[in-house]
C-alpha positions as CSV (number, residue, x, y, z in Angstrom):
1,M,131.4,-190.4,-30.7
2,I,129.6,-192.6,-33.2
3,I,126.6,-191.3,-35.3
4,L,124.3,-193.6,-37.1
5,D,122.4,-192.7,-40.2
6,T,118.6,-193.2,-39.6
7,I,118.4,-195.7,-42.5
8,A,121.4,-197.7,-41.3
9,R,120.0,-197.7,-37.8
10,A,116.6,-198.9,-39.0
11,E,118.3,-201.7,-41.0
12,L,120.3,-202.8,-38.0
13,L,117.1,-202.9,-35.8
14,K,115.2,-204.8,-38.5
15,D,118.0,-207.4,-38.5
16,A,118.0,-207.7,-34.7
17,I,114.2,-208.2,-34.7
18,A,114.2,-210.7,-37.5
19,A,116.9,-212.8,-35.8
20,F,115.3,-212.9,-32.4
21,P,115.6,-215.0,-30.3
22,D,119.0,-215.5,-31.8
23,E,121.8,-212.9,-32.0
24,C,122.2,-211.1,-35.3
25,C,125.5,-209.6,-36.5
26,G,126.9,-207.4,-39.3
27,F,129.3,-204.7,-40.2
28,L,129.3,-200.9,-39.8
29,F,130.7,-198.6,-42.6
30,G,131.2,-194.9,-42.9
31,R,133.8,-192.4,-42.2
32,E,136.0,-191.3,-39.2
33,D,137.4,-187.8,-39.1
34,A,140.8,-186.7,-37.6
35,N,139.1,-186.2,-34.2
36,G,137.8,-189.8,-34.0
37,F,134.2,-188.8,-34.8
38,R,132.6,-191.7,-36.6
39,A,129.6,-191.5,-38.9
40,V,128.0,-194.8,-39.9
41,S,126.2,-194.6,-43.3
42,D,125.9,-198.2,-44.2
43,I,125.6,-201.6,-42.6
44,L,126.1,-205.1,-44.1
45,V,124.0,-207.8,-42.6
46,V,125.8,-211.2,-42.3
47,N,124.7,-214.6,-41.3
48,N,125.5,-215.6,-37.7
49,A,127.9,-218.4,-38.4
50,K,128.0,-219.7,-34.8
51,E,127.5,-223.4,-34.7
52,G,124.7,-224.6,-32.3
53,D,122.8,-222.2,-30.0
54,K,122.9,-218.7,-31.4
55,R,120.8,-217.1,-28.6
56,R,123.9,-216.1,-26.6
57,R,126.7,-216.0,-29.1
58,F,127.5,-214.8,-32.6
59,A,130.3,-215.6,-35.0
60,I,131.3,-214.0,-38.3
61,A,132.9,-216.2,-40.9
62,P,136.3,-215.2,-42.2
63,L,134.8,-215.0,-45.8
64,D,132.3,-212.4,-44.5
65,Y,135.2,-210.3,-43.1
66,L,136.8,-210.4,-46.6
67,K,133.5,-209.4,-48.2
68,A,133.2,-206.5,-45.7
69,E,136.7,-205.3,-46.6
70,Q,135.8,-205.5,-50.3
71,Y,132.5,-203.7,-49.7
72,A,134.3,-200.8,-47.9
73,E,136.8,-200.5,-50.8
74,D,134.2,-200.7,-53.5
75,N,132.1,-198.0,-51.8
76,Q,135.0,-195.7,-50.7
77,L,134.0,-196.3,-47.0
78,Q,135.8,-197.3,-43.9
79,L,135.0,-200.5,-42.1
80,L,134.2,-199.0,-38.7
81,G,133.1,-202.0,-36.7
82,V,130.6,-204.7,-36.0
83,Y,127.1,-204.8,-34.6
84,H,125.2,-207.6,-32.9
85,S,122.2,-208.1,-30.8
86,H,121.7,-209.3,-27.2
87,P,118.3,-211.1,-27.1
88,N,116.6,-210.6,-23.7
89,H,119.9,-209.2,-22.3
90,P,121.3,-205.6,-21.8
91,A,123.3,-203.9,-24.5
92,I,126.5,-204.4,-22.5
93,P,129.4,-206.4,-24.0
94,S,130.1,-209.8,-22.5
95,E,133.6,-211.2,-21.7
96,H,133.3,-213.3,-24.8
97,D,132.6,-210.0,-26.8
98,R,135.7,-208.4,-25.2
99,V,138.1,-211.3,-26.0
100,A,137.0,-211.4,-29.6
101,A,137.1,-207.6,-30.1
102,Q,139.6,-205.7,-32.2
103,P,141.1,-202.4,-30.9
104,W,140.0,-200.0,-33.6
105,F,136.4,-201.3,-34.2
106,S,133.3,-199.8,-32.7
107,Y,130.9,-202.5,-31.3
108,V,127.3,-201.5,-31.5
109,I,125.0,-203.8,-29.4
110,V,121.2,-203.6,-29.5
111,S,119.2,-205.2,-26.7
112,V,116.1,-207.0,-28.0
113,L,113.6,-207.7,-25.3
114,E,110.8,-210.2,-26.2
115,G,111.3,-209.3,-29.9
116,K,111.3,-205.6,-29.5
117,P,114.4,-203.4,-29.7
118,D,115.4,-201.7,-26.5
119,A,118.7,-200.0,-25.8
120,L,121.3,-199.4,-28.5
121,R,124.8,-198.8,-27.2
122,S,128.3,-198.7,-28.7
123,W,131.7,-199.8,-27.2
124,R,135.4,-199.6,-28.0
125,L,138.4,-201.2,-26.5
126,N,140.7,-198.9,-24.6
127,N,144.5,-199.2,-24.1
128,E,143.9,-201.6,-21.2
129,D,141.9,-204.0,-23.5
130,Q,138.7,-203.1,-21.7
131,F,135.5,-201.8,-23.2
132,E,134.6,-198.1,-22.9
133,E,131.2,-196.9,-24.0
134,E,131.0,-194.5,-26.9
135,N,128.3,-191.8,-27.1
136,V,125.7,-192.7,-29.8
137,G,123.8,-190.3,-31.9
138,V,121.3,-190.6,-34.8
139,V,121.0,-188.2,-37.7
140,A,118.9,-188.0,-40.8
141,S,120.1,-189.9,-43.9
142,N,122.9,-188.7,-46.1
143,I,125.4,-188.2,-43.3
144,N,128.4,-188.8,-45.5
145,H,127.5,-185.6,-47.4
146,E,127.2,-183.6,-44.1
147,F,130.3,-185.4,-42.7
148,N,132.5,-184.5,-45.6
149,H,131.6,-180.8,-45.2
150,Q,132.5,-181.0,-41.5
151,S,135.9,-182.7,-42.0
């Protein structure tokens, strides 16, 4: 299960709306406990580095991955995954998304229909290299404090 802090969720949706009709992208940070429960407290918006048409694809530059790793280290957080939007398409990963995915990351996808956010879903690769959906929850801000008391 993945839980999004309300502020992180709002920032993610704001990025998706601002990028429409193009895909947005960014990183998810927070903590994972011993049971695999993930709590996202921060996001880092990055530029969609895809050359050409960005309405159906996104790319994250290698330097942005390095910055994300540094952000996690500087803030004592874990880099939990990546988010992106699907303009005028469902929040279901494409084959392109699957091929580019990393096994440990969560992939949050938000569907943006005609400039308005719709479904927000999260996915992870299983042992067969296929996406499986994660349950998504939203909690009030300051989940790291709550999360640390639950661990």
